[in-house]
C-alpha positions as CSV (number, residue, x, y, z in Angstrom):
1,M,-0.7,13.2,19.3
2,F,1.2,14.4,16.2
3,L,2.5,17.9,15.4
4,L,3.3,19.5,12.0
5,P,3.8,23.1,10.8
6,Y,0.9,25.0,9.2
7,P,2.3,26.1,5.9
8,G,3.0,29.8,5.4
9,T,2.4,30.7,9.1
10,N,4.1,30.5,12.5
11,R,1.5,28.0,13.7
12,L,1.6,24.3,14.5
13,V,-1.1,21.8,13.8
14,M,-1.9,19.2,16.5
15,L,-3.6,15.9,15.7
16,H,-5.5,14.2,18.5
17,K,-6.1,10.4,18.3
18,P,-9.9,10.7,18.7
19,G,-10.1,12.7,15.4
20,L,-9.6,16.3,16.4
21,V,-7.2,18.7,14.7
22,S,-6.3,22.1,16.1
23,T,-3.8,24.8,15.5
24,F,-1.9,27.1,17.8
25,P,1.0,29.6,17.7
26,N,4.5,28.1,17.5
27,R,5.9,29.6,20.8
28,R,6.1,29.0,24.5
29,G,3.3,29.9,26.9
30,V,0.3,29.4,24.5
31,A,-3.0,30.1,26.3
32,Q,-5.9,27.7,25.8
33,A,-7.9,30.5,24.1
34,E,-5.2,30.5,21.3
35,V,-5.8,26.9,20.4
36,V,-8.2,27.0,17.4
37,P,-10.2,24.0,16.1
38,F,-9.2,23.1,12.5
39,L,-11.0,19.8,11.7
40,D,-13.2,17.3,13.6
41,I,-13.6,13.8,12.2
42,S,-14.2,12.1,15.5
43,S,-17.4,10.6,14.2
44,R,-15.4,8.7,11.6
45,T,-12.5,7.4,13.7
46,F,-12.1,4.3,15.9
47,S,-9.8,5.4,18.7
48,V,-9.2,2.2,20.7
49,S,-5.6,0.9,21.1
50,D,-3.4,2.1,18.2
51,C,-6.4,3.3,16.1
52,G,-7.7,6.8,15.5
53,L,-6.3,9.8,13.6
54,T,-2.8,8.7,12.5
55,G,-1.4,11.4,10.2
56,M,-1.9,14.5,8.1
57,A,-0.2,16.3,5.2
58,F,-0.8,19.5,3.4
59,H,-0.9,19.6,-0.3
60,P,2.5,21.0,-1.6
61,Q,0.5,24.0,-3.1
62,F,-1.6,24.5,0.1
63,G,-2.2,28.2,0.7
64,Q,-0.8,29.3,-2.7
65,A,-3.0,31.9,-4.3
66,G,-4.3,30.9,-7.7
67,S,-3.7,27.2,-7.2
68,T,-6.6,24.9,-7.5
69,N,-5.0,22.8,-4.7
70,R,-4.5,25.6,-2.3
71,G,-7.0,24.2,0.2
72,Y,-6.3,20.5,0.2
73,I,-5.1,18.5,3.2
74,Y,-4.8,14.7,3.4
75,I,-5.4,12.7,6.5
76,T,-5.1,9.1,7.5
77,Y,-7.2,7.4,10.2
78,K,-8.4,4.0,11.3
79,W,-12.1,3.3,11.4
80,R,-14.5,0.5,12.1
81,P,-17.5,0.1,9.9
82,A,-20.7,0.0,12.0
83,S,-21.9,-3.1,10.1
84,V,-18.7,-5.2,10.5
85,G,-18.1,-5.7,14.2
86,S,-14.4,-5.9,15.0
87,V,-12.7,-5.3,11.6
88,V,-10.7,-2.1,11.6
89,G,-9.9,-0.3,8.3
90,M,-7.5,2.4,7.3
91,G,-8.8,5.6,5.5
92,L,-7.0,8.2,3.4
93,T,-9.2,11.2,2.8
94,S,-8.6,14.6,1.2
95,W,-10.4,17.8,2.4
96,S,-10.6,21.1,0.7
97,G,-11.3,24.1,3.0
């Protein structure tokens, strides 16, 4: 699990090894209903041992009105191509939401 702040809000982003990303308020006593899904790449990740979703960063202009980069995030994860057996690769992907 990995936590980072959601820019411009009082929320935290939580990365789960199997490829799920969620957000929740940055305070004590958060109810499960307040945990909101943000991204699901579980179909792309390989989550055995030290594999899976490994990191995330927001573009420096994330959320800034007028910026063409206002919706970009970058994630790193480990994956295993279906056609290659036991080889594990590392991916860096950007998403725009």
